[in-house]
C-alpha positions as CSV (number, residue, x, y, z in Angstrom):
1,M,31.7,-22.1,12.1
2,D,32.7,-19.9,9.2
3,Y,34.9,-16.9,10.1
4,S,36.2,-16.3,6.6
5,H,34.5,-12.9,6.4
6,R,36.6,-11.8,9.4
7,K,39.9,-12.5,7.4
8,V,41.7,-11.0,4.5
9,S,44.1,-12.6,1.9
10,K,46.5,-9.7,1.4
11,K,49.2,-9.4,-1.3
12,I,51.8,-7.1,0.3
13,R,55.0,-5.7,-1.3
14,I,57.7,-5.0,1.3
15,V,60.2,-2.3,0.4
16,D,63.0,-0.5,2.3
17,A,63.3,3.2,3.0
18,Q,64.9,3.7,-0.5
19,G,62.0,1.9,-2.2
20,N,64.0,-1.2,-2.9
21,A,62.3,-4.6,-2.7
22,V,63.0,-6.5,0.5
23,A,63.5,-9.7,-1.4
24,N,63.7,-13.3,-0.2
25,K,63.5,-12.3,3.4
26,E,61.6,-13.8,6.3
27,I,59.1,-11.2,7.7
28,S,56.9,-11.4,10.8
29,V,53.3,-10.3,10.7
30,K,52.1,-9.5,14.2
31,Q,48.6,-8.4,15.0
32,T,48.2,-5.5,17.4
33,N,44.5,-4.9,17.3
34,H,41.2,-6.4,15.9
35,K,39.0,-4.5,13.5
36,F,36.1,-6.3,15.3
37,L,35.0,-4.5,18.5
38,F,35.5,-6.9,21.4
39,G,34.2,-4.7,24.2
40,C,33.5,-4.5,27.9
41,G,32.1,-1.9,30.3
42,G,34.9,0.5,31.1
43,F,33.7,1.3,34.5
44,V,36.8,-0.2,36.2
45,F,38.8,2.6,34.7
46,M,37.0,5.2,36.8
47,P,38.6,4.4,40.2
48,Y,42.0,3.9,38.5
49,I,41.9,7.4,37.0
50,M,40.5,8.9,40.2
51,S,43.3,7.2,42.3
52,Q,45.9,9.1,40.3
53,D,44.2,12.5,40.9
54,E,45.3,14.0,44.2
55,E,42.2,16.1,44.6
56,M,39.8,13.3,43.8
57,S,41.7,10.9,46.1
58,K,41.4,13.4,49.0
59,K,37.6,13.5,48.5
60,F,37.4,9.7,48.8
61,A,39.7,9.7,51.8
62,N,37.1,11.8,53.7
63,I,34.3,9.3,53.1
64,P,33.7,7.3,56.4
65,G,34.3,3.6,56.0
66,F,35.5,3.9,52.4
67,Q,39.0,3.1,51.2
68,L,40.0,3.5,47.6
69,P,42.2,0.6,46.6
70,S,45.9,1.3,45.8
71,V,46.9,2.5,42.4
72,E,48.8,-0.8,42.0
73,Q,45.7,-2.9,42.8
74,L,43.5,-0.9,40.4
75,K,46.1,-1.0,37.6
76,K,46.3,-4.8,37.9
77,V,42.6,-4.9,37.2
78,T,42.7,-2.4,34.3
79,D,45.8,-4.1,32.8
80,S,44.0,-7.4,32.7
81,W,41.1,-5.7,31.0
82,L,43.4,-4.4,28.3
83,E,44.8,-7.9,27.7
84,I,41.5,-8.9,26.1
85,F,39.4,-5.9,25.0
86,N,39.8,-3.2,22.4
87,Y,36.5,-1.4,23.0
88,A,35.0,0.3,26.1
89,T,31.7,1.7,27.1
90,L,32.0,4.7,29.4
91,P,29.1,5.9,31.6
92,F,27.3,9.2,30.8
93,Y,24.2,8.6,32.8
94,W,22.9,12.1,33.1
95,G,22.0,11.9,36.8
96,N,25.5,10.7,37.7
97,F,27.4,12.7,35.1
98,E,25.7,16.0,36.1
99,P,24.2,15.5,39.6
100,E,24.1,19.3,40.1
101,E,23.0,21.4,37.2
102,G,25.8,23.1,35.4
103,K,28.5,21.0,37.1
104,P,29.1,17.9,34.8
105,M,31.9,15.4,35.5
106,T,33.5,16.2,32.1
107,D,37.1,16.3,33.4
108,L,37.0,12.8,34.9
109,S,35.2,11.3,31.8
110,M,37.7,13.0,29.5
111,K,40.7,11.6,31.5
112,M,39.2,8.1,31.3
113,A,38.5,8.4,27.6
114,K,41.9,9.8,26.8
115,Y,43.7,7.1,28.8
116,L,41.8,4.4,26.9
117,Q,42.4,6.1,23.6
118,S,46.2,6.0,24.5
119,Q,45.8,2.3,24.9
120,N,44.4,1.9,21.4
121,V,40.9,1.3,22.7
122,K,37.8,2.6,20.9
123,I,35.2,4.2,23.2
124,K,31.5,4.5,23.2
125,G,29.5,6.9,25.5
126,H,26.4,5.5,27.1
127,P,23.8,7.0,27.0
128,L,22.8,10.5,25.9
129,C,19.1,10.2,26.5
130,W,17.5,7.8,29.0
131,H,14.6,7.8,31.4
132,T,16.6,5.9,34.1
133,V,19.4,7.5,36.1
134,C,18.0,10.8,34.8
135,A,19.0,14.1,36.4
136,P,16.4,14.7,39.1
137,W,16.8,18.5,38.9
138,L,15.1,18.4,35.5
139,L,11.8,17.8,37.2
140,K,11.5,21.5,38.2
141,Y,11.2,22.5,34.5
142,D,8.3,22.3,32.1
143,N,8.4,19.9,29.2
144,K,9.5,22.5,26.7
145,T,12.5,23.4,28.8
146,I,13.3,19.8,29.6
147,F,13.5,19.0,25.9
148,E,15.7,22.1,25.2
149,K,18.1,21.0,28.0
150,Q,18.2,17.4,26.6
151,L,19.3,18.7,23.2
152,A,21.8,21.1,24.9
153,R,23.2,18.2,26.8
154,I,23.7,16.3,23.6
155,D,25.4,19.3,22.0
156,R,27.8,19.6,24.9
157,E,28.8,15.9,25.1
158,V,29.0,15.0,21.4
159,S,30.8,18.1,20.4
160,G,33.0,18.3,23.5
161,F,34.3,14.7,23.2
162,K,34.5,14.7,19.4
163,G,37.7,13.0,18.3
164,V,38.0,11.1,21.6
165,I,34.5,9.5,21.7
166,D,32.9,9.2,18.3
167,M,30.4,6.5,19.1
168,W,27.3,7.0,21.3
169,D,24.2,5.1,22.5
170,V,22.0,8.1,21.6
171,I,18.8,7.0,23.3
172,N,18.3,4.0,25.5
173,E,15.3,1.6,26.0
174,V,12.7,3.6,24.0
175,V,10.2,0.8,23.7
176,I,9.4,1.1,27.4
177,M,10.2,4.8,27.7
178,P,6.7,6.5,27.4
179,V,5.0,3.9,29.6
180,F,7.7,3.6,32.3
181,D,5.9,4.0,35.6
182,K,8.4,3.0,38.3
183,Y,8.9,6.7,39.2
184,D,8.4,10.1,37.6
185,N,11.2,11.3,35.4
186,A,11.8,14.1,32.9
187,I,12.5,12.0,29.9
188,T,9.4,9.8,30.1
189,R,7.4,13.1,30.4
190,I,8.8,14.4,27.1
191,C,8.5,11.0,25.4
192,K,4.8,10.8,26.3
193,E,4.2,14.2,25.0
194,K,6.2,13.9,21.7
195,G,5.9,10.2,21.0
196,R,8.7,7.6,20.6
197,V,9.7,8.3,17.0
198,P,9.7,12.1,17.1
199,L,11.9,12.0,20.2
200,V,14.3,9.5,18.7
201,K,14.5,11.6,15.5
202,A,15.2,14.8,17.5
203,V,18.0,13.4,19.6
204,F,19.6,11.5,16.7
205,D,19.4,14.6,14.5
206,E,21.1,16.7,17.2
207,A,23.9,14.2,17.8
208,H,24.5,13.8,14.0
209,A,24.6,17.6,13.6
210,M,27.3,17.9,16.4
211,N,29.4,15.1,14.9
212,P,28.4,13.9,11.4
213,D,31.0,11.2,11.4
214,A,29.9,9.7,14.7
215,V,28.5,6.1,15.0
216,L,25.1,6.5,16.5
217,L,23.2,3.6,18.1
218,L,19.6,2.9,19.1
219,N,19.8,0.6,22.1
220,D,17.2,-1.6,23.8
221,F,16.8,-4.6,26.0
222,N,13.4,-5.4,24.3
223,T,14.3,-7.8,21.5
224,S,10.7,-8.5,20.5
225,E,8.7,-7.3,17.5
226,K,8.1,-4.1,19.3
227,Y,11.7,-3.1,18.9
228,E,11.7,-4.3,15.3
229,H,8.7,-2.1,14.6
230,L,10.3,0.9,16.3
231,I,13.4,0.6,14.2
232,E,11.3,0.3,11.0
233,E,9.3,3.5,12.0
234,C,12.5,5.4,12.8
235,L,14.2,4.5,9.5
236,D,11.1,5.5,7.6
237,A,11.2,8.8,9.4
238,G,14.8,9.4,8.3
239,V,16.5,8.8,11.7
240,P,20.3,8.4,11.0
241,I,20.8,5.1,12.9
242,S,24.3,3.8,12.3
243,A,23.9,0.5,14.2
244,I,21.3,-1.5,16.1
245,G,22.1,-2.0,19.7
246,I,20.8,-5.2,21.4
247,Q,21.1,-5.7,25.2
248,S,21.5,-9.3,26.3
249,H,21.4,-9.4,30.1
250,Q,21.0,-13.1,30.8
251,H,20.6,-13.1,34.5
252,Q,17.7,-15.6,34.1
253,G,19.8,-18.0,32.0
254,Y,21.7,-18.2,28.8
255,W,19.6,-17.5,25.7
256,G,21.1,-20.3,23.8
257,R,21.8,-20.8,20.1
258,E,18.1,-20.9,19.0
259,K,17.2,-17.6,20.5
260,L,20.4,-15.9,19.4
261,E,19.9,-17.0,15.8
262,E,16.2,-15.9,15.9
263,I,17.2,-12.4,17.1
264,L,19.9,-12.2,14.5
265,S,17.5,-13.2,11.8
266,R,14.9,-10.6,13.0
267,Y,17.3,-7.7,12.9
268,E,19.6,-8.5,10.0
269,R,16.9,-7.5,7.6
270,F,17.5,-3.8,8.2
271,G,21.0,-4.2,6.6
272,L,22.6,-2.3,9.5
273,P,25.5,-3.3,11.7
274,I,24.4,-5.1,14.8
275,H,26.1,-4.5,18.2
276,F,25.5,-6.7,21.2
277,T,25.9,-3.8,23.6
278,E,25.3,-5.1,27.1
279,N,26.0,-8.8,27.6
280,T,25.9,-10.6,30.9
281,L,26.2,-14.3,31.7
282,I,26.0,-15.5,35.3
283,S,28.4,-17.7,37.1
284,G,26.2,-18.4,40.1
285,E,22.6,-19.2,40.9
286,I,20.3,-18.1,38.0
287,M,17.7,-15.4,38.8
288,P,14.1,-16.9,39.0
289,A,12.0,-16.8,35.9
290,Y,9.1,-15.1,37.6
291,I,11.0,-11.8,38.0
292,E,9.8,-9.5,35.2
293,D,12.1,-6.5,35.9
294,L,15.6,-7.6,36.7
295,N,16.0,-4.6,39.0
296,D,13.4,-6.2,41.3
297,W,15.8,-8.9,42.2
298,Q,17.4,-7.4,45.3
299,V,19.7,-9.8,47.3
300,E,22.3,-9.3,50.1
301,S,24.9,-11.4,48.2
302,W,25.0,-13.4,45.0
303,P,28.1,-15.6,45.0
304,S,29.9,-17.2,42.1
305,T,30.2,-20.9,42.3
306,P,32.7,-23.4,40.7
307,E,29.9,-25.1,38.8
308,G,28.5,-21.7,37.7
309,E,31.9,-20.5,36.5
310,E,32.4,-23.6,34.3
311,R,28.9,-23.0,32.9
312,Q,29.6,-19.4,32.3
313,A,32.8,-20.2,30.4
314,R,31.0,-22.6,28.1
315,E,28.2,-20.1,27.4
316,V,30.7,-17.3,26.7
317,E,32.5,-19.4,24.2
318,E,29.3,-20.5,22.3
319,M,27.8,-17.1,22.3
320,Y,30.9,-15.4,21.0
321,R,31.4,-18.0,18.3
322,I,27.8,-17.6,17.1
323,L,28.0,-13.8,17.0
324,F,31.5,-13.6,15.5
325,S,30.4,-15.8,12.7
326,H,27.6,-13.5,11.7
327,P,28.6,-11.0,9.1
328,Q,26.5,-8.1,10.4
329,V,27.7,-8.3,14.0
330,E,30.4,-5.7,14.5
331,A,30.7,-5.5,18.2
332,I,30.1,-7.5,21.4
333,T,30.3,-5.8,24.7
334,S,30.3,-7.7,28.0
335,W,28.7,-5.4,30.6
336,D,30.5,-6.3,33.8
337,Y,34.2,-6.9,34.0
338,K,34.1,-7.7,37.8
339,D,31.5,-9.5,39.8
340,G,29.0,-7.6,41.9
341,A,28.7,-4.6,39.6
342,W,25.0,-4.6,38.8
343,L,22.5,-6.3,41.2
344,K,25.5,-7.8,42.9
345,A,25.5,-10.4,40.2
346,P,28.4,-12.8,39.5
347,S,28.5,-11.7,35.9
348,G,32.1,-10.6,35.5
349,F,35.3,-12.2,34.3
350,L,36.9,-11.4,37.6
351,R,35.7,-12.5,41.0
352,L,35.2,-10.0,43.9
353,D,38.8,-10.6,45.0
354,D,40.0,-9.7,41.5
355,T,41.0,-13.3,40.6
356,K,40.3,-14.5,37.1
357,K,37.5,-16.9,36.3
358,P,37.5,-19.6,33.7
359,S,35.5,-17.3,31.4
360,Y,38.4,-14.8,31.4
361,Y,40.8,-17.4,30.0
362,T,38.2,-18.8,27.6
363,L,37.5,-15.4,26.0
364,K,41.2,-14.4,25.9
365,K,42.1,-17.6,24.1
366,L,39.4,-16.9,21.5
367,I,40.2,-13.2,20.9
368,R,44.0,-13.2,21.3
369,E,44.9,-16.7,20.1
370,E,42.3,-18.5,17.9
371,W,41.1,-15.3,16.2
372,W,44.5,-13.6,16.2
373,T,47.3,-13.6,13.6
374,D,51.0,-13.8,14.5
375,E,52.9,-15.5,11.6
376,K,56.1,-15.5,9.6
377,A,56.3,-15.5,5.8
378,V,59.1,-15.2,3.2
379,T,59.0,-12.5,0.5
380,D,59.7,-13.5,-3.2
381,A,62.4,-12.0,-5.4
382,E,60.3,-8.9,-6.0
383,G,59.5,-8.4,-2.3
384,Y,55.9,-9.7,-2.5
385,V,54.3,-11.9,0.1
386,T,50.6,-13.0,0.5
387,V,49.2,-13.1,4.0
388,S,46.0,-14.6,5.3
389,A,45.1,-12.7,8.5
390,F,42.3,-11.6,10.7
391,K,41.2,-8.0,9.9
392,G,42.9,-5.5,12.1
393,E,46.1,-3.6,12.8
394,Y,49.5,-5.1,12.4
395,E,53.2,-4.6,12.9
396,I,55.3,-5.9,10.0
397,E,59.0,-6.6,10.7
398,A,62.1,-7.8,8.9
399,D,65.8,-7.5,9.9
400,G,64.9,-5.3,12.9
401,K,62.9,-2.8,10.8
402,T,59.2,-2.3,11.3
403,A,56.1,-0.7,9.9
404,A,52.5,-0.4,11.0
405,A,49.8,-1.6,8.6
406,E,46.0,-2.0,8.5
407,L,44.9,-5.2,7.0
408,V,41.1,-4.8,6.5
409,D,40.5,-5.6,2.8
410,D,41.9,-7.7,0.0
411,S,43.4,-4.9,-2.0
412,D,47.2,-4.9,-2.6
413,L,49.4,-3.0,-0.3
414,T,53.0,-1.6,-0.3
415,I,54.7,-1.3,3.1
416,T,57.9,0.6,3.7
417,L,60.1,-0.7,6.5
418,S,62.2,1.8,8.5
């Protein structure tokens, strides 16, 4: 596969603190981060952050039959997450984030986000508007008030987290939103009244007004022509969509190359970045094909199997290679880091006992070895060196002196070692 668009050929001049050329010297070029967003759900960071907060830990200690794992156990999990990924999706489901009106869990979410930011991880909030996991207290209001509170919620989160979280799934699963009939909810009510496109435009405009530099995604599990038409209508209406989000929960079996390439072909025509936002591949028994709504598959346990784990690793490798080779794909987010997270599915890179599955090592080898640059080169008499490297952040070193650099395009660069 062709990954040339993921690399740069960079002519770099190395100078010392006085501006003199570092001539005829061996330098090391060590990658520290990818430009590409290799992501995973950041949900495992929630118990880790909570375990370090005395007040929160006490609350959990009072729950009968519940025991929060030790800080050491939790850190082992989060550290292994950080060994692979540079991009996290954090939960902002309204019903969980603000279970009681006026009492949002802003403090916990900010602590998680700032910790991830300190680890050089880019963060996305998910989602600002969705009919599922919606705040039940909204139902006591009329539609006009619900809509006003939805916009106020966007104002609060997007402006409040600006500079820490500058990427959002603005609205989630709009294709099904106005016809969703599993249960009554406030967002379906206002979507029915306003229509899909007017609601999308309203929430995107509000998010953009709060943070004009934010990356704003439309996100959906429906990858059919219905989603394609919705995007077309939204763009015609002037909705400021930054990227197209595609969910790929493959509980009923791996999509395969043909379907992946068909979906890429369908959505590349918009000329927007494509993010695979929620990817799951199963390492156990595949969910039966007759299940229409994945949430209807309710089981007591869903074990991972040795055969399933080997299959999952193969599928992870093929899918990532296909997506990484496509120029418009800018992000891939695996949804579950650990098994048992959603629907008890064996969809993680870690088993229930926190041991690593073959898919963990497969993905780490791709991201941190095959698609990673760690090389040595020798400068010429004028301090120049040409480096071929995967786009990202680097540490340049010679004679014990270092400098940070971003290698993201082919323009010439001068680096001062100190």
